NUFITOR-884561 format. One record per residue (C-alpha): residue number from 1; residue in three letters; z, y, x. Coordinates in Angstrom, 3 decimals, decimal comma. Each point is the difference from the previous one (the first is absolute). Last residue first. Layout:
<atoms>
+--------+--------+----------+----------+----------+
| torkol | gudren |        Z |        Y |        X |
+--------+--------+----------+----------+----------+
|    NUM |    ALA |        Z |        Y |        X |
...
+--------+--------+----------+----------+----------+
</atoms>
This chain:
<atoms>
+--------+--------+----------+----------+----------+
| torkol | gudren |        Z |        Y |        X |
+--------+--------+----------+----------+----------+
|    343 |    PRO |   -7,980 |   -7,453 |   -6,952 |
|    342 |    SER |    0,356 |    3,114 |   -2,192 |
|    341 |    ILE |   -2,511 |    2,841 |   -0,068 |
|    340 |    SER |    1,507 |    2,821 |   -2,097 |
|    339 |    GLN |    3,139 |    0,384 |    2,119 |
|    338 |    THR |   -1,883 |   -0,188 |    3,300 |
|    337 |    ILE |   -2,456 |    2,630 |   -1,247 |
|    336 |    SER |    2,695 |    2,345 |   -1,325 |
|    335 |    GLU |    1,760 |   -0,123 |    3,361 |
|    334 |    ILE |   -3,295 |    0,761 |    1,739 |
|    333 |    VAL |   -0,464 |    3,109 |   -2,159 |
|    332 |    ASP |    3,457 |    1,330 |    0,796 |
|    331 |    ALA |   -0,557 |   -0,643 |    3,722 |
|    330 |    PRO |   -3,325 |    1,849 |   -0,206 |
|    329 |    THR |    1,993 |    3,051 |   -1,127 |
|    328 |    VAL |    0,287 |    1,767 |   -3,359 |
|    327 |    GLY |    1,164 |    3,570 |    0,569 |
|    326 |    GLU |   -1,197 |    1,351 |   -3,354 |
|    325 |    ALA |   -2,593 |    2,399 |    1,425 |
|    324 |    GLU |   -1,150 |   -2,419 |    2,688 |
|    323 |    ALA |   -0,310 |   -2,836 |   -2,502 |
|    322 |    ARG |   -1,947 |    2,207 |   -2,400 |
|    321 |    PHE |   -2,343 |    1,078 |    2,780 |
|    320 |    ASN |   -1,076 |   -3,566 |    0,710 |
|    319 |    MET |    1,350 |   -2,492 |    2,556 |
|    318 |    VAL |   -2,292 |   -1,868 |    2,358 |
|    317 |    LEU |    1,650 |   -3,338 |    0,727 |
|    316 |    ARG |   -0,922 |   -1,644 |    3,314 |
|    315 |    HIS |    2,899 |    1,301 |    2,074 |
|    314 |    LYS |    2,677 |   -1,701 |   -2,123 |
|    313 |    LEU |   -1,960 |   -3,154 |   -0,790 |
|    312 |    ILE |    0,571 |   -2,288 |    3,009 |
|    311 |    PRO |    3,453 |    1,318 |    0,972 |
|    310 |    ASP |    1,275 |   -0,428 |   -3,607 |
|    309 |    VAL |   -1,677 |   -3,307 |   -0,866 |
|    308 |    LEU |    1,253 |   -1,802 |    3,112 |
|    307 |    ALA |    3,046 |   -1,848 |   -1,349 |
|    306 |    ARG |   -1,997 |   -0,932 |   -3,101 |
|    305 |    VAL |   -2,485 |   -1,997 |    2,062 |
|    304 |    ASP |    2,605 |   -1,874 |    2,008 |
|    303 |    ASP |    1,915 |   -0,794 |   -3,206 |
|    302 |    ILE |   -3,224 |   -1,415 |   -1,455 |
|    301 |    GLU |   -0,174 |   -2,530 |    2,808 |
|    300 |    ALA |   -2,082 |   -0,408 |    3,135 |
|    299 |    ALA |    0,051 |   -3,479 |    1,499 |
|    298 |    TYR |    1,055 |   -1,415 |    3,376 |
|    297 |    ARG |    3,511 |    1,435 |    0,058 |
|    296 |    GLY |    1,857 |    0,895 |    3,217 |
|    295 |    HIS |    1,047 |    3,542 |   -0,919 |
|    294 |    LEU |   -2,705 |    1,581 |    2,145 |
|    293 |    VAL |   -2,484 |   -2,397 |   -1,589 |
|    292 |    ALA |    0,868 |    1,117 |   -3,522 |
|    291 |    ARG |   -0,219 |    3,683 |    0,908 |
|    290 |    ALA |   -3,396 |   -0,527 |    1,633 |
|    289 |    LYS |   -1,303 |   -1,775 |   -3,095 |
|    288 |    ALA |    1,380 |    2,711 |   -2,287 |
|    287 |    GLY |   -1,607 |    2,686 |    2,167 |
|    286 |    LEU |   -3,351 |   -1,761 |   -0,181 |
|    285 |    ILE |    0,373 |   -0,364 |   -3,770 |
|    284 |    LEU |    1,115 |    3,568 |   -0,660 |
|    283 |    GLY |   -2,555 |    1,404 |    2,424 |
|    282 |    GLN |   -2,870 |   -1,714 |   -1,777 |
|    281 |    SER |    1,183 |    1,405 |   -3,315 |
|    280 |    ALA |    0,336 |    3,465 |    1,586 |
|    279 |    ARG |   -3,506 |   -0,295 |    1,450 |
|    278 |    PRO |   -1,203 |   -0,591 |   -3,566 |
|    277 |    GLY |    0,642 |    3,633 |   -0,963 |
|    276 |    ALA |    3,194 |    1,848 |   -0,889 |
|    275 |    GLY |    0,214 |    2,362 |   -2,959 |
|    274 |    PHE |   -1,714 |    3,309 |   -0,702 |
|    273 |    ALA |    1,214 |    2,924 |   -2,111 |
|    272 |    VAL |    3,502 |   -1,374 |   -0,595 |
|    271 |    ASN |    2,592 |    1,772 |   -2,155 |
|    270 |    LYS |   -0,572 |   -0,698 |   -3,692 |
|    269 |    ARG |   -1,776 |   -3,358 |    0,222 |
|    268 |    VAL |    2,393 |   -1,292 |    2,658 |
|    267 |    THR |    3,140 |    0,942 |   -1,926 |
|    266 |    GLU |   -1,417 |   -1,531 |   -3,176 |
|    265 |    SER |   -0,463 |   -3,286 |    1,834 |
|    264 |    ALA |   -3,345 |   -1,199 |    1,310 |
|    263 |    ARG |   -0,941 |   -3,600 |   -0,811 |
|    262 |    GLY |   -3,039 |    1,035 |   -2,068 |
|    261 |    ASP |   -1,476 |    1,839 |    2,971 |
|    260 |    ASP |   -1,076 |    3,652 |   -0,287 |
|    259 |    PRO |    3,120 |    1,349 |    1,723 |
|    258 |    ARG |   -0,375 |   -2,239 |    3,062 |
|    257 |    SER |    3,363 |   -1,090 |    1,461 |
|    256 |    ALA |    0,054 |   -3,062 |   -2,276 |
|    255 |    ARG |   -3,016 |   -1,296 |    1,921 |
|    254 |    VAL |    2,169 |   -0,220 |    3,106 |
|    253 |    LEU |    2,787 |   -1,955 |   -1,692 |
|    252 |    ASP |   -2,450 |   -2,321 |   -1,766 |
|    251 |    VAL |   -1,805 |   -0,707 |    3,294 |
|    250 |    ALA |    3,260 |   -0,997 |    1,675 |
|    249 |    HIS |    0,917 |   -2,215 |   -2,965 |
|    248 |    GLU |   -3,406 |   -1,679 |    0,140 |
|    247 |    VAL |    0,448 |   -0,766 |    3,690 |
|    246 |    VAL |    3,411 |   -1,555 |   -0,643 |
|    245 |    HIS |   -1,307 |   -1,965 |   -3,014 |
|    244 |    ASP |   -2,834 |   -1,372 |    2,146 |
|    243 |    ALA |    2,383 |   -1,336 |    2,633 |
|    242 |    ALA |    0,155 |    1,707 |    3,399 |
|    241 |    PRO |   -0,548 |   -2,200 |    3,032 |
|    240 |    VAL |    0,546 |    1,191 |    3,587 |
|    239 |    ARG |   -3,365 |   -0,063 |    1,786 |
|    238 |    PRO |   -0,231 |    3,809 |   -0,058 |
|    237 |    VAL |    3,279 |    0,175 |    2,016 |
|    236 |    LEU |   -0,986 |   -2,397 |    2,800 |
|    235 |    ASP |   -2,581 |    2,297 |    1,591 |
|    234 |    GLN |    2,696 |    2,657 |    0,377 |
|    233 |    PHE |    2,213 |   -2,672 |    1,588 |
|    232 |    GLY |   -2,683 |   -0,720 |    2,571 |
|    231 |    VAL |   -0,577 |    3,696 |    0,639 |
|    230 |    ILE |    3,747 |    0,432 |    0,594 |
|    229 |    ASP |    0,222 |   -2,910 |    2,423 |
|    228 |    ALA |   -2,979 |    1,301 |    1,986 |
|    227 |    ALA |    1,643 |    3,441 |    0,265 |
|    226 |    SER |    3,147 |   -1,637 |    1,377 |
|    225 |    LEU |    3,193 |   -0,612 |   -1,928 |
|    224 |    VAL |    3,723 |    0,627 |    0,560 |
|    223 |    PRO |   -0,006 |    2,710 |    2,678 |
|    222 |    THR |    3,338 |    0,863 |    1,658 |
|    221 |    ILE |    0,857 |    3,630 |   -0,710 |
|    220 |    SER |    0,941 |    2,319 |    2,850 |
|    219 |    THR |    2,205 |    2,977 |    0,769 |
|    218 |    PRO |    2,881 |   -0,630 |   -2,397 |
|    217 |    MET |    1,517 |    3,414 |   -0,805 |
|    216 |    PRO |    2,842 |    1,769 |    1,797 |
|    215 |    ALA |    2,171 |    1,886 |   -2,528 |
|    214 |    THR |   -0,743 |    2,957 |   -2,296 |
|    213 |    THR |   -2,777 |   -1,859 |   -1,809 |
|    212 |    ARG |    2,128 |   -3,026 |   -0,767 |
|    211 |    LYS |    3,041 |    1,812 |   -1,333 |
|    210 |    VAL |   -2,103 |    2,381 |   -2,088 |
|    209 |    ILE |   -1,980 |   -2,864 |   -1,511 |
|    208 |    ASP |    3,170 |   -1,965 |   -0,796 |
|    207 |    VAL |    1,456 |    3,000 |   -1,852 |
|    206 |    GLU |   -3,315 |    0,337 |   -1,854 |
|    205 |    GLU |    0,129 |   -3,654 |   -0,992 |
|    204 |    ASN |    3,498 |    0,408 |   -1,415 |
|    203 |    PRO |   -1,049 |    3,048 |   -2,029 |
|    202 |    SER |   -3,177 |   -1,736 |   -1,281 |
|    201 |    PRO |   -3,281 |    0,802 |    1,721 |
|    200 |    TYR |   -2,509 |    2,479 |   -1,458 |
|    199 |    ARG |   -3,203 |   -1,502 |   -1,354 |
|    198 |    VAL |   -3,245 |   -1,240 |    1,516 |
|    197 |    ASP |   -2,524 |   -0,577 |   -2,792 |
|    196 |    ILE |   -2,716 |   -2,462 |    1,020 |
|    195 |    GLN |   -3,360 |    0,533 |   -1,660 |
|    194 |    PHE |   -1,631 |   -3,346 |    0,498 |
|    193 |    LEU |   -3,424 |   -1,553 |    0,607 |
|    192 |    PHE |   -1,490 |    3,256 |    1,243 |
|    191 |    ARG |   -3,765 |    0,064 |   -0,436 |
|    190 |    ASP |    0,401 |    1,337 |   -3,542 |
|    189 |    LEU |    1,514 |    3,184 |    1,404 |
|    188 |    GLN |   -3,192 |    0,525 |    1,987 |
|    187 |    ALA |   -2,280 |   -0,270 |   -3,011 |
|    186 |    GLU |    2,406 |    2,118 |   -2,072 |
|    185 |    PRO |   -0,324 |    2,904 |    2,415 |
|    184 |    LEU |    3,139 |    0,930 |    1,962 |
|    183 |    PRO |    1,340 |    3,396 |   -0,990 |
|    182 |    TYR |   -0,580 |    2,629 |    2,715 |
|    181 |    THR |    3,096 |    1,775 |    1,265 |
|    180 |    GLY |    0,624 |    3,640 |    0,905 |
|    179 |    GLU |    3,016 |    0,383 |   -2,247 |
|    178 |    GLN |    1,218 |   -3,399 |   -1,221 |
|    177 |    GLU |    3,427 |   -0,042 |    1,638 |
|    176 |    ILE |    2,149 |   -2,515 |   -1,855 |
|    175 |    PRO |   -1,759 |   -3,351 |   -0,338 |
|    174 |    ASN |   -0,729 |   -0,326 |    3,766 |
|    173 |    GLN |   -2,695 |   -2,619 |    0,380 |
|    172 |    THR |   -0,188 |   -2,819 |    2,523 |
|    171 |    ALA |   -2,810 |   -2,374 |    0,929 |
|    170 |    PHE |    0,152 |   -3,605 |    1,141 |
|    169 |    VAL |   -3,370 |   -1,324 |    1,089 |
|    168 |    LEU |   -0,394 |   -3,631 |    0,991 |
|    167 |    TYR |   -2,204 |   -1,878 |    2,460 |
|    166 |    PRO |    0,672 |   -3,586 |    1,050 |
|    165 |    GLN |   -2,538 |   -0,257 |    1,496 |
|    164 |    GLU |   -1,808 |    2,155 |    2,537 |
|    163 |    LEU |   -2,308 |    2,547 |   -1,554 |
|    162 |    ALA |   -3,745 |   -0,603 |    0,091 |
|    161 |    TYR |   -2,226 |    2,793 |    1,273 |
|    160 |    THR |   -3,119 |    1,224 |   -1,781 |
|    159 |    ASN |   -2,454 |    2,287 |    1,769 |
|    158 |    GLY |   -1,912 |    2,850 |   -1,649 |
|    157 |    SER |    1,978 |    2,757 |    1,697 |
|    156 |    ALA |    3,270 |   -1,548 |   -1,234 |
|    155 |    THR |    0,462 |   -2,835 |   -2,487 |
|    154 |    VAL |    3,447 |   -1,584 |   -0,140 |
|    153 |    GLN |    0,997 |   -3,516 |   -1,024 |
|    152 |    GLY |    2,630 |   -1,848 |   -2,016 |
|    151 |    GLU |   -2,077 |    0,285 |   -3,183 |
|    150 |    ALA |    2,115 |    1,782 |   -2,611 |
|    149 |    MET |    2,715 |    1,614 |    2,107 |
|    148 |    SER |   -2,291 |    0,774 |    2,952 |
|    147 |    GLN |   -2,674 |    1,351 |   -2,317 |
|    146 |    LEU |    2,480 |    2,202 |   -1,873 |
|    145 |    LEU |    1,753 |    1,508 |    3,019 |
|    144 |    ALA |   -2,637 |    2,647 |    0,664 |
|    143 |    ALA |    0,320 |    0,936 |   -3,680 |
|    142 |    GLN |    3,328 |    1,683 |    0,721 |
|    141 |    THR |   -1,799 |    2,164 |    2,553 |
|    140 |    LYS |   -2,610 |    1,151 |   -2,497 |
|    139 |    PRO |    2,659 |    0,419 |   -2,693 |
|    138 |    PRO |    1,944 |    2,605 |    2,019 |
|    137 |    ALA |    3,146 |   -1,075 |    1,876 |
|    136 |    ARG |    3,510 |    0,700 |   -1,312 |
|    135 |    ASN |   -0,129 |   -2,933 |   -2,464 |
|    134 |    ILE |    0,345 |   -2,516 |    2,829 |
|    133 |    GLU |    3,510 |    1,142 |    0,815 |
|    132 |    ASP |    0,228 |   -2,518 |    2,860 |
|    131 |    ALA |   -2,800 |   -2,544 |    0,249 |
|    130 |    LEU |    1,749 |   -2,892 |    1,732 |
|    129 |    LEU |   -2,597 |   -2,446 |    1,292 |
|    128 |    ILE |    0,952 |   -3,608 |    0,637 |
|    127 |    ASN |   -2,351 |   -2,189 |    2,027 |
|    126 |    THR |   -1,786 |    2,689 |    2,018 |
|    125 |    PHE |   -3,348 |    1,722 |    0,219 |
|    124 |    VAL |    0,691 |    2,754 |   -2,555 |
|    123 |    PRO |    1,430 |    2,047 |    2,889 |
|    122 |    GLY |   -3,504 |    0,957 |    1,115 |
|    121 |    PRO |   -2,335 |   -2,020 |    2,185 |
|    120 |    ILE |   -1,963 |    1,903 |    2,672 |
|    119 |    PHE |   -3,690 |   -0,838 |   -0,381 |
|    118 |    ARG |   -2,115 |    0,575 |    3,109 |
|    117 |    PHE |   -3,134 |    2,124 |    0,001 |
|    116 |    HIS |   -2,403 |   -0,107 |    2,912 |
|    115 |    ARG |   -1,149 |    2,163 |    2,879 |
|    114 |    LYS |   -2,003 |   -1,141 |    2,963 |
|    113 |    GLY |    0,904 |    1,355 |    3,418 |
|    112 |    THR |   -0,755 |   -3,375 |    1,551 |
|    111 |    THR |    3,080 |   -0,539 |    2,167 |
|    110 |    ALA |    2,566 |    2,238 |   -1,724 |
|    109 |    ASP |   -1,018 |   -1,154 |   -3,486 |
|    108 |    GLU |    0,559 |    2,964 |   -2,310 |
|    107 |    GLU |    2,124 |   -0,142 |   -3,135 |
|    106 |    LEU |   -0,388 |    1,601 |   -3,412 |
|    105 |    VAL |    2,850 |   -0,778 |   -2,376 |
|    104 |    ASP |   -0,294 |   -1,727 |   -3,367 |
|    103 |    THR |    2,913 |    0,293 |   -2,443 |
|    102 |    GLY |    2,828 |   -1,957 |   -1,587 |
|    101 |    THR |    0,948 |   -1,090 |   -3,519 |
|    100 |    VAL |    2,982 |    2,251 |   -0,747 |
|     99 |    ASP |   -0,599 |    3,123 |    2,089 |
|     98 |    SER |   -3,692 |   -0,485 |   -0,787 |
|     97 |    PRO |    0,813 |    0,616 |   -3,679 |
|     96 |    MET |    1,481 |    3,420 |    0,880 |
|     95 |    LEU |    3,643 |    1,089 |   -0,312 |
|     94 |    ASP |    0,288 |    3,747 |   -0,733 |
|     93 |    PRO |    2,053 |   -0,389 |   -3,206 |
|     92 |    THR |    2,448 |   -2,380 |    1,730 |
|     91 |    PHE |    0,445 |   -3,783 |   -0,003 |
|     90 |    GLN |    2,386 |   -1,248 |    2,669 |
|     89 |    ILE |   -1,657 |   -3,204 |    1,172 |
|     88 |    ARG |    2,142 |   -2,863 |    1,248 |
|     87 |    ASN |   -1,145 |   -3,060 |    1,885 |
|     86 |    SER |    1,292 |   -3,566 |    0,035 |
|     85 |    HIS |   -0,797 |   -3,036 |    2,127 |
|     84 |    LEU |    1,385 |   -3,296 |   -1,230 |
|     83 |    SER |    2,457 |   -2,456 |    1,547 |
|     82 |    LEU |    1,515 |   -0,658 |   -3,442 |
|     81 |    ALA |    3,535 |    1,343 |    0,432 |
|     80 |    ASP |   -1,296 |    3,027 |    1,919 |
|     79 |    ALA |   -2,505 |    0,828 |   -2,754 |
|     78 |    LEU |    2,754 |   -0,283 |   -2,615 |
|     77 |    THR |    2,176 |    2,338 |    2,064 |
|     76 |    THR |   -2,819 |    2,558 |    0,129 |
|     75 |    ILE |   -0,425 |   -0,155 |   -3,779 |
|     74 |    LEU |    3,724 |    0,271 |   -0,772 |
|     73 |    LEU |    0,512 |    2,846 |    2,485 |
|     72 |    THR |   -2,760 |    2,004 |   -1,691 |
|     71 |    LYS |    1,528 |   -0,439 |   -3,454 |
|     70 |    ALA |    3,506 |    0,680 |    1,306 |
|     69 |    LEU |    1,225 |    2,001 |   -3,034 |
|     68 |    GLY |   -0,098 |    3,384 |    1,744 |
|     67 |    PRO |   -2,691 |    1,725 |   -2,020 |
|     66 |    VAL |   -0,115 |   -0,524 |   -3,778 |
|     65 |    GLY |   -1,686 |   -3,089 |   -1,366 |
|     64 |    VAL |   -3,319 |   -1,510 |   -0,995 |
|     63 |    PHE |   -1,414 |   -2,825 |    2,118 |
|     62 |    LEU |   -3,566 |   -1,091 |   -0,747 |
|     61 |    GLY |   -0,652 |   -3,577 |    1,098 |
|     60 |    HIS |   -3,102 |   -1,901 |    1,046 |
|     59 |    GLY |   -0,615 |   -3,607 |   -0,962 |
|     58 |    ARG |   -0,864 |   -3,074 |    2,059 |
|     57 |    ALA |    2,209 |   -2,163 |   -2,255 |
|     56 |    PHE |    2,121 |   -0,894 |    3,057 |
|     55 |    LEU |    0,688 |    3,617 |    0,934 |
|     54 |    ALA |    0,286 |    1,298 |   -3,561 |
|     53 |    ILE |    2,636 |   -2,620 |   -0,803 |
|     52 |    LEU |    1,869 |    0,922 |    3,192 |
|     51 |    LEU |    0,074 |    3,698 |   -0,910 |
|     50 |    LEU |    0,969 |   -0,771 |   -3,581 |
|     49 |    GLU |    3,091 |   -1,936 |    1,151 |
|     48 |    ILE |    0,891 |    2,638 |    2,604 |
|     47 |    VAL |   -0,100 |    2,714 |   -2,666 |
|     46 |    ASP |    2,152 |   -2,073 |   -2,354 |
|     45 |    ASP |    2,603 |   -0,564 |    2,743 |
|     44 |    GLN |    0,173 |    3,700 |    0,921 |
|     43 |    GLY |    3,484 |   -0,460 |    1,532 |
|     42 |    VAL |    0,530 |    1,027 |    3,632 |
|     41 |    ILE |   -2,956 |   -0,334 |    2,366 |
|     40 |    ARG |    0,285 |   -0,475 |    3,779 |
|     39 |    GLN |    1,374 |   -3,511 |    0,549 |
|     38 |    LYS |   -0,779 |   -0,656 |   -3,654 |
|     37 |    LEU |   -3,681 |   -0,180 |    0,876 |
|     36 |    ARG |    0,639 |   -2,893 |    2,381 |
|     35 |    SER |    1,971 |   -1,931 |   -2,647 |
|     34 |    VAL |   -2,732 |    0,664 |   -2,546 |
|     33 |    ILE |   -2,527 |   -1,509 |    2,419 |
|     32 |    GLU |    2,183 |   -3,057 |    0,621 |
|     31 |    ASP |    0,488 |   -0,629 |   -3,726 |
|     30 |    ARG |   -3,743 |    0,366 |   -0,527 |
|     29 |    ALA |   -0,702 |   -2,478 |    2,812 |
|     28 |    SER |    1,889 |   -2,699 |   -1,922 |
|     27 |    ALA |   -2,012 |    0,710 |   -3,152 |
|     26 |    LEU |   -3,153 |    0,027 |    2,127 |
|     25 |    GLN |    0,732 |   -3,421 |    1,492 |
|     24 |    GLN |    0,840 |   -1,482 |   -3,394 |
|     23 |    VAL |   -3,293 |    1,270 |   -1,378 |
|     22 |    ARG |   -1,734 |   -1,419 |    3,073 |
|     21 |    LEU |    1,463 |   -3,411 |   -0,798 |
|     20 |    VAL |   -1,441 |    0,176 |   -3,512 |
|     19 |    ASP |   -3,355 |    1,007 |    1,439 |
|     18 |    SER |   -0,073 |   -3,175 |    2,052 |
|     17 |    ALA |    0,318 |    0,093 |    3,775 |
|     16 |    ASP |   -2,920 |   -0,907 |    2,266 |
|     15 |    GLY |   -1,101 |    3,628 |    0,557 |
|     14 |    SER |    3,474 |    1,123 |    0,963 |
|     13 |    PRO |   -0,861 |    3,701 |    0,001 |
|     12 |    ALA |   -3,312 |    1,238 |   -1,385 |
|     11 |    PRO |   -2,627 |    0,896 |    2,599 |
|     10 |    PRO |   -0,495 |    3,655 |    0,944 |
|      9 |    PRO |   -2,359 |    2,027 |   -2,196 |
|      8 |    THR |   -3,364 |    0,807 |    1,613 |
|      7 |    SER |   -0,503 |    3,214 |    1,939 |
|      6 |    ARG |   -2,927 |    2,349 |    0,076 |
|      5 |    VAL |    1,179 |    2,085 |    2,909 |
|      4 |    PRO |    2,014 |    3,170 |    0,470 |
|      3 |    GLU |   -0,095 |    1,357 |    3,585 |
|      2 |    THR |    3,324 |   -0,213 |    1,762 |
|      1 |    MET |    2,689 |    2,650 |   -0,283 |
+--------+--------+----------+----------+----------+
</atoms>
């Protein structure tokens, strides 16, 4: 692996084209990307949709699902379809922060005999990082990812190294086996744009999965976009307009998740200890813009916002003891929020 450098983002694609034309280009590319993913992935349409929204909104994703649902295959296939480098880290209780970010090694110059330290980049130096079972590592190691997720750079031994763009973290959690795990701190959970629930396939999909995986599989995926294309489209998303009433609706939905706010429903006041912060409002609008562009529309709409409320809020709600005792879930709370806050 080459030495990490302070890199600048690649130029946006089709610099002379208008933003409206770029929206059309991305919508067309989306269909091609989904087609490539479907060469290896059966079903999971909602998961793929959120994955692409996170990619172009520059957001990280937290995948929650039982083992064997092709979470790893989905991420690696996405990297193949986009000409991106991907790395995977299996988080374990003995994983150290340097195993994630990299470490300095002492080397000796054969000609002069002088010794010097050289930084060896860790697996975080990639475009798409899959952090598998992230909650199995201790908090110190989990925190090693925070700077890269928040700032797109890594500090090691007093030196700061920029990460190549695009850079995205997709982490997985196993919702079943919780023995020996470390709950993610709220600050780290808030860095994930979405919590993406990966569910069991339907009976017909499972039959298709078995047929595909017990027969010869396609060996290669033809890339659709380059890294420079992706960065250009990521730069496009914030420029997509969102009307004031759309932004206000997003803020109303997020504020309604806070039990001390006047918009909070009875369900929220009784069962939520702490609601979502402003980063959720920002995520709703950025996600809505990315969703609009991916569907060929050059304006975010209220429907785009409401479609993303569940994955935006689910991991940001801190439930109280009453909710745990009575079996009230974040999904129940989010349903009450969307019912109480109408468009």
